[in-house]
C-alpha positions as a printed NumPy array, in Angstrom:
array([[ 28.378,  38.297,  13.283],
       [ 25.229,  37.989,  15.304],
       [ 23.811,  41.002,  17.036],
       [ 20.982,  41.095,  19.571],
       [ 18.85 ,  44.073,  19.726],
       [ 17.223,  44.868,  23.058],
       [ 13.985,  46.346,  22.512],
       [ 11.742,  48.146,  24.78 ],
       [  8.547,  46.29 ,  25.72 ],
       [  5.517,  47.304,  23.696],
       [  2.859,  49.634,  25.172],
       [  0.445,  46.674,  25.456],
       [  3.15 ,  44.589,  27.504],
       [  3.644,  47.588,  29.82 ],
       [ -0.052,  47.954,  30.405],
       [ -0.493,  44.337,  31.077],
       [  2.512,  44.225,  33.551],
       [  1.184,  47.187,  35.547],
       [ -2.345,  45.697,  35.602],
       [ -0.865,  42.436,  36.806],
       [  1.275,  44.376,  39.394],
       [ -1.687,  46.146,  40.717],
       [ -3.967,  43.173,  40.825],
       [ -1.389,  40.7  ,  42.317],
       [ -0.469,  43.358,  45.105],
       [ -4.205,  43.623,  45.999],
       [ -4.511,  39.74 ,  46.153],
       [ -1.288,  39.323,  48.342],
       [ -2.703,  41.998,  50.69 ],
       [ -5.932,  40.158,  51.009],
       [ -4.564,  36.753,  51.306],
       [ -1.294,  37.068,  53.402],
       [ -1.27 ,  38.378,  56.849],
       [  1.735,  40.738,  57.791],
       [  2.1  ,  38.811,  60.984],
       [  2.674,  35.47 ,  59.44 ],
       [  4.489,  36.417,  56.337],
       [  6.005,  40.064,  56.803],
       [  5.432,  42.78 ,  54.432],
       [  5.274,  41.838,  50.712],
       [  5.546,  44.277,  47.997],
       [  5.482,  43.578,  44.274],
       [  8.528,  45.34 ,  42.669],
       [  8.08 ,  44.379,  39.095],
       [  6.227,  42.15 ,  36.821],
       [  7.838,  40.882,  33.604],
       [  5.37 ,  39.609,  31.047],
       [  6.412,  37.264,  28.287],
       [  5.635,  38.671,  24.812],
       [  2.841,  36.007,  24.194],
       [  1.254,  37.02 ,  27.526],
       [  1.2  ,  33.418,  28.7  ],
       [  3.79 ,  33.634,  31.46 ],
       [  4.76 ,  36.308,  34.015],
       [  7.613,  36.71 ,  36.51 ],
       [  6.584,  38.48 ,  39.707],
       [  9.43 ,  40.033,  41.785],
       [  8.419,  40.441,  45.363],
       [ 10.318,  42.328,  48.022],
       [ 10.092,  41.321,  51.582],
       [ 10.37 ,  43.141,  54.957],
       [ 10.329,  40.939,  58.121],
       [ 12.504,  38.286,  59.948],
       [ 14.083,  35.122,  58.562],
       [ 11.356,  32.851,  59.65 ],
       [  8.699,  35.167,  57.895],
       [ 10.832,  35.148,  54.696],
       [ 10.786,  31.482,  54.518],
       [  7.104,  31.191,  55.335],
       [  6.296,  33.839,  52.663],
       [  8.409,  32.197,  50.   ],
       [  6.821,  28.83 ,  50.724],
       [  3.237,  30.219,  50.614],
       [  3.873,  32.187,  47.448],
       [  5.092,  28.96 ,  45.746],
       [  2.328,  26.966,  47.394],
       [ -0.394,  29.322,  46.416],
       [  0.58 ,  30.431,  43.008],
       [ -2.056,  28.51 ,  41.146],
       [ -4.762,  29.914,  43.498],
       [ -3.461,  33.365,  43.009],
       [ -3.521,  32.858,  39.261],
       [ -7.093,  31.583,  39.346],
       [ -8.196,  34.616,  41.442],
       [ -6.462,  36.843,  38.941],
       [ -8.084,  34.983,  36.076],
       [-11.547,  35.755,  37.712],
       [-10.773,  39.498,  37.981],
       [ -9.118,  40.077,  34.657],
       [-10.683,  40.01 ,  31.18 ],
       [ -7.86 ,  38.608,  29.104],
       [ -7.792,  35.569,  26.773],
       [ -5.226,  33.898,  28.844],
       [ -4.346,  34.393,  32.375],
       [ -0.492,  34.276,  32.655],
       [  1.241,  31.46 ,  34.639],
       [  2.812,  33.277,  37.574],
       [  6.264,  32.533,  38.844],
       [  7.264,  34.413,  42.038],
       [ 10.912,  35.494,  42.871],
       [ 11.911,  36.985,  46.023],
       [ 13.692,  40.213,  45.154],
       [ 16.487,  41.129,  47.644],
       [ 17.455,  44.368,  45.759],
       [ 16.159,  46.543,  48.589],
       [ 18.333,  44.636,  51.085],
       [ 21.338,  45.018,  48.867],
       [ 20.719,  48.619,  48.55 ],
       [ 20.51 ,  48.977,  52.353],
       [ 23.745,  47.273,  52.747],
       [ 25.423,  49.572,  50.297],
       [ 23.92 ,  52.601,  52.126],
       [ 25.104,  51.187,  55.499],
       [ 28.712,  50.759,  54.132],
       [ 28.736,  54.306,  52.681],
       [ 27.656,  55.628,  55.964],
       [ 30.389,  53.755,  57.826],
       [ 32.964,  54.969,  55.412],
       [ 31.734,  58.621,  55.905],
       [ 31.919,  58.161,  59.655],
       [ 35.422,  56.821,  59.299],
       [ 36.369,  59.719,  57.178],
       [ 35.123,  62.312,  59.524],
       [ 36.819,  60.726,  62.591],
       [ 40.154,  60.645,  60.908],
       [ 39.875,  64.261,  59.523]])
């Protein structure tokens, strides 16, 4: 029988994740205009144990065209963002960044809207 143990990330991984989150957020704020790409927020950064790759989860507020522009620009400019990050950090390797659009906020808003609708229906039937 094979068991998989899920371990919490080490303190170093947590510190590096938070540092990357803060620095990538600042770079996105400087490099991406809100009018063109909407509002981008870094929700989470997951760093591989070897510190060579990082998954960056970005939430988005804006319309559909801004969403597609933001995703295209993030993908297109990931190497540039990585190089800017490398110039600011003092690490042996700058992690290779992979950006993912995180729609958890949208899903949460949908759940809240459904709950509010159910609550209104319950109040009108009582």
